[in-house]
C-alpha positions as CSV (number, residue, x, y, z in Angstrom):
1,M,-0.7,-4.3,-5.0
2,A,0.2,-0.8,-4.0
3,M,2.6,-2.2,-1.3
4,L,4.6,-4.0,-4.0
5,A,4.6,-1.0,-6.3
6,A,5.8,1.3,-3.6
7,H,8.5,-1.2,-2.5
8,F,10.0,-2.1,-5.9
9,S,9.7,1.4,-7.4
10,R,12.3,2.8,-5.0
11,D,15.1,1.2,-6.9
12,A,13.6,-0.3,-10.0
13,Q,10.6,-0.1,-12.4
14,P,8.0,-2.7,-11.5
15,L,5.2,-3.9,-13.8
16,G,2.3,-6.0,-12.4
17,L,1.3,-8.9,-14.6
18,E,-1.0,-11.0,-12.4
19,F,-2.6,-10.7,-9.0
20,G,-4.8,-13.1,-7.1
21,I,-6.6,-12.2,-3.8
22,R,-8.6,-14.5,-1.7
23,L,-10.4,-13.2,1.4
24,T,-10.4,-15.9,4.1
25,R,-12.0,-14.3,7.1
26,A,-14.2,-11.3,7.9
27,V,-12.4,-8.1,9.0
28,K,-14.0,-5.6,11.4
29,A,-13.9,-1.9,10.8
30,D,-11.4,-1.3,13.7
31,D,-9.1,-4.3,13.0
32,V,-5.4,-3.7,12.7
33,L,-4.0,-5.7,9.8
34,T,-0.4,-6.8,9.0
35,M,0.4,-7.5,5.4
36,R,3.4,-9.5,4.3
37,W,4.8,-10.5,0.9
38,R,7.4,-13.2,0.3
39,V,9.4,-13.7,-2.9
40,V,9.0,-17.3,-3.9
41,E,10.8,-17.2,-7.3
42,A,12.8,-14.6,-9.2
43,K,14.4,-15.3,-12.6
44,W,15.9,-13.1,-15.3
45,K,13.8,-12.8,-18.4
46,A,15.9,-11.2,-21.2
47,S,12.9,-10.6,-23.4
48,L,11.4,-8.4,-20.7
49,N,14.8,-6.9,-19.7
50,G,14.0,-7.6,-16.1
51,Y,13.3,-10.2,-13.4
52,L,10.1,-12.2,-13.4
53,V,9.2,-12.3,-9.7
54,K,6.5,-14.5,-8.2
55,L,5.3,-13.6,-4.7
56,E,2.9,-14.9,-2.1
57,G,1.2,-12.6,0.4
58,R,-1.0,-12.7,3.4
59,A,-2.7,-10.4,5.8
60,S,-3.4,-11.2,9.4
61,N,-5.4,-9.4,12.1
62,A,-4.1,-8.5,15.6
63,Q,-5.0,-12.0,16.8
64,G,-2.7,-13.5,14.2
65,E,-5.6,-15.0,12.2
66,N,-5.1,-15.0,8.4
67,V,-7.7,-12.8,6.7
68,M,-6.4,-12.8,3.2
69,K,-4.1,-14.8,0.9
70,S,-2.6,-13.4,-2.3
71,T,-0.3,-14.2,-5.1
72,A,1.4,-11.9,-7.6
73,T,3.6,-12.0,-10.6
74,I,5.5,-8.9,-11.5
75,V,8.4,-7.8,-13.7
76,V,11.2,-5.8,-12.0
77,M,13.2,-3.9,-14.6
78,P,16.1,-1.4,-14.2
79,K,15.0,2.2,-13.8
80,E,15.4,4.3,-16.9
81,T,17.9,7.0,-16.5
82,H,17.3,10.3,-18.2
83,A,20.2,12.4,-19.4
């Protein structure tokens, strides 16, 4: 969740609506993990003044084995400008 917030907040104002996380394999204390998110849908939602974005994510260990699957729905709105 923090990865999405950090990425989208650079240029916009994100708001998390829904997150799902499923752990699929045990992770050892010294494992190195790689996390990836993929946008699967983005559509303008006028009532929210932003894009409704659906994402799928996964984490894999150094051996390439998936250890986590995730989904997210967020709203990405323009950043407010202060005069």
